[in-house]
N, C-alpha and C positions, 0 to 999 in steps of 0.2 A: 388471435386474441388481442384486443386493443389494450393500450395502456390506460388504466384508470387514474393512477397516481404515478406520473412518469418516474420520479426519483425512486419511490418504493419498488415499483414493478421492475424498473431497469436494474436496480441493485439485486433483487431476488433472481431475476433471469440471468444476470451476469454470474452470480454464484452457482446457479444450476448448470450453466454452460461449462464453467470451470470444473465442477464435479464430474460432468460427463467426460471431459477430456482426460481428467485424472483417472477415471475408471477405465477408459479405453487404453491408456498407457499401462495400467496395472494388468490389463489383459494381453499385453504384448503388441498392441497396435502401434503403428508408426505415426504417432502424434507428438506434439511438442507442448508438454504441460507447463514448462517454464515460460515459454512464449505466451501461452494463454494466460498464465498468472499475471504477467506484466501487462498484457492487453486488458485483462479484467481490472487490475489495479488502476490503470489509466482511466477507465470508465467509472470505476467506483469512487475514485478520489476527485477527478476533475469536474465531472458534472454536478454531483451533489455539493461539493465544497463551494462552488460558485453560488448556489442558492442558499445554503445553510451556514455560511462562514461565521455569521454572528451568533449562531445557535450552537456551534461546537463548543463544548465546555472547556474551561481553562483548568482542567484537572491536572495537578502537578504530576510529573513523571514518577515520583516516588509512589504516589497513590495508584497510578496506572500499573506500575510493576506489581504492587500488592494485589491488584485486580486481575493479574495474569496477562496484561498487555506485553507483547515483546517490545523491548527498547533497543533501537539501533545503537551500535557501537560507533561513537564519534572519533574521528581522527584526532590524535593528540595535538594540542595547540589550538584547536577550534572549540568553540563553545557548544555545549549540548543545548537542545531546545528546552524550554521551560515547562511546557504543558502540552496537553492534547491538541489544542487549537493550533499551536505553533508546529507541532509534529506533523499534523495533517497538512498544513499549509506548505511546509518545507518539502514533504514527500510529494505533494501534488505538483509543486513548482519543478522539482527535480525531474519527475517523470514526464510532465507536460512539455518541458523544454529539452527533453532527451539528454539530461545530464545524468546519464547512467552508464555503468560499465559492468559487463558480465564477467565474473571471475571464475576461472576453472580450478579444479582440484589437482591438476597435473596429470590426470588420467583420462583426459578427454570428456570430463563431465562437468557441467556447470555446478558451482559450489555456493556462490553468493553474489549479491548485487551491491555495487558501490553507487551511491547517489550523492549529489552535491547541489548547492545553491551558490549563485554568484551575485555580487552586488558591486557595481562600478568596476568590473573587471577582476575582482578579488573573490576567492572562495570564502564564504562566511560560515558554511556548514558542509561537512562531508561525513558520511556515515556508511558503514557496511552492515548488511543484514542478510541472514540466511533466507532462502526462499520460504522456509517454514515460518520464519518471523514475518516476512512480507505478507504471506497468506494469513497469518494470525492477526496482523493489523487490519488487513482488508476485511476479514470476517467480523472483527469487533466493531469496525466502523460501520459495516452493513447493519449490525445489530442496533447500533446507536441511531442510524438513519431510520430504521424500521420503527423504533420507539418514537422518533420525532414526527413521523408521518401517520401515525395511528390516530 
């Protein structure tokens, strides 16, 4: 099946692939749902953000939280992002530049992801988020993209 609208179709297909891997994992198959989630997030954030960066709303974090968006926990001493546009840009940059660290729970299971952004050799933002939070952000961003491309 061809892509009619590349961004919309890619986002929908990426989510469908992620759901398939998660389903296989729940059935006991030897697949890597966290790896797929990060791959999916890479595709969901990098490609669309490039095309729609000016259309991503500047919705304040407080409002996002009220709407159910997960908000990453920022390392003390570093400033939190101000709005959705900046959150998507910072997550996109962190993942695209492989500024990520997988954190385990001490029992050989992945627990969360640490992401960060650099500017002139200094960390300007570092946040930790659970994989559920990362998935929640990705899903909500897909919903936003689908509304933009309709």
